[in-house]
C-alpha positions in Angstrom: -8.0 0.8 17.6 -4.6 0.1 16.2 -3.2 2.0 13.5 -1.6 0.0 10.2 0.3 1.0 7.2 0.2 -1.2 4.1 2.5 -1.1 1.2 1.0 -3.3 -1.7 2.7 -4.5 -5.0 0.5 -5.9 -7.7 1.2 -7.5 -11.2 2.7 -5.0 -13.6 0.3 -6.1 -16.2 -2.7 -4.7 -14.8 -4.5 -1.6 -15.7 -4.3 1.3 -13.6 -8.3 1.0 -13.2 -7.8 -2.5 -12.1 -5.0 -1.8 -9.6 -6.9 1.1 -8.0 -10.1 -1.5 -8.2 -7.9 -4.0 -5.8 -7.4 -1.0 -3.3 -10.9 -0.4 -3.1 -11.6 -4.1 -2.9 -9.4 -4.3 0.3 -10.6 -1.3 1.8 -14.3 -3.1 1.7 -12.7 -6.0 3.4 -11.4 -3.7 6.3 -14.7 -2.1 6.8 -16.6 -5.3 6.4 -14.6 -6.7 9.5 -14.8 -3.5 11.5 -12.0 -1.4 10.3 -11.7 1.7 8.3 -9.6 3.1 5.5 -8.1 6.1 6.9 -6.1 7.0 3.7 -4.9 5.4 0.3 -2.3 6.3 -2.3 -1.4 4.8 -5.7 1.9 5.2 -6.2 1.8 3.9 -9.9 4.0 1.4 -11.8 7.8 1.4 -10.5 10.5 -0.8 -11.2 11.9 -3.1 -8.6 15.1 -4.0 -7.4 14.6 -7.6 -8.5 12.4 -10.1 -10.0 9.2 -11.2 -8.3 7.5 -14.0 -10.1 9.3 -13.0 -13.7 7.9 -9.6 -13.0 10.5 -6.5 -13.2 7.7 -4.0 -12.5 4.7 -3.8 -10.4 1.8 -1.4 -9.3 2.4 0.0 -5.7 0.0 1.2 -3.4 0.2 2.5 0.1 -2.9 2.1 2.6 -3.2 3.9 6.0 -5.8 1.7 8.1 -7.2 2.2 11.5 -8.7 -1.4 12.1 -8.7 -4.3 14.8 -5.9 -6.9 14.2 -8.4 -9.5 12.9 -9.6 -7.5 10.6 -6.2 -6.8 9.1 -5.3 -10.4 9.5 -8.2 -11.3 7.0 -7.3 -8.5 4.9 -3.5 -10.0 4.6 -5.0 -13.4 4.0 -6.9 -12.6 1.0 -4.1 -10.7 0.0 -1.9 -13.7 -0.3 -4.4 -15.7 -1.9 -5.2 -12.9 -4.4 -3.4 -13.8 -8.0 -2.7 -10.3 -8.9 -1.0 -9.4 -5.7 2.7 -10.1 -5.7 3.9 -8.5 -2.0 2.4 -6.9 1.1 4.3 -5.3 4.0 2.0 -4.4 7.1 3.5 -2.2 9.7 1.9 -1.2 13.0 2.3 2.6 13.8 1.5 5.0 16.9 0.1 7.6 14.6 -0.3 8.1 10.9 1.8 11.1 9.4 -0.2 14.0 8.1 0.0 14.8 4.5 1.2 12.8 1.5 3.6 10.1 1.8 7.4 10.5 1.1 6.9 8.7 -2.3 4.4 11.1 -3.4 6.0 14.5 -2.3 8.0 16.5 -4.9 11.7 16.5 -4.7 11.7 20.4 -3.7 9.4 19.4 -0.8 11.2 17.2 0.9 13.3 18.5 3.8 15.8 17.2 6.3 18.2 16.1 3.4 21.6 17.1 3.1 23.1 18.8 0.3 24.9 16.8 -1.9 28.6 17.5 -2.5 
């Protein structure tokens, strides 16, 4: 099955448990349609570069999935209809990276960056 990565932004006035509940809900939608949630990360509340629906901040979540395209389309459709979800980005990838995402790594662990001058 194809591999996908999703980044979701939920409204800032949700609690942390409600935002994590959204991740579980959409993971269940995937599993009901023949896919599976490989990994999930809750990145927390972050400030956005510009306002979306009069919100300056949002709950960010990152999902790695292994699902057929029909399951991903159904999940995206339900995300667009959900009032608490502001934005969704889905990308098809060849393989999932091992370990935590760049957002979750400590600054010291990130390699490949050149020194500041």
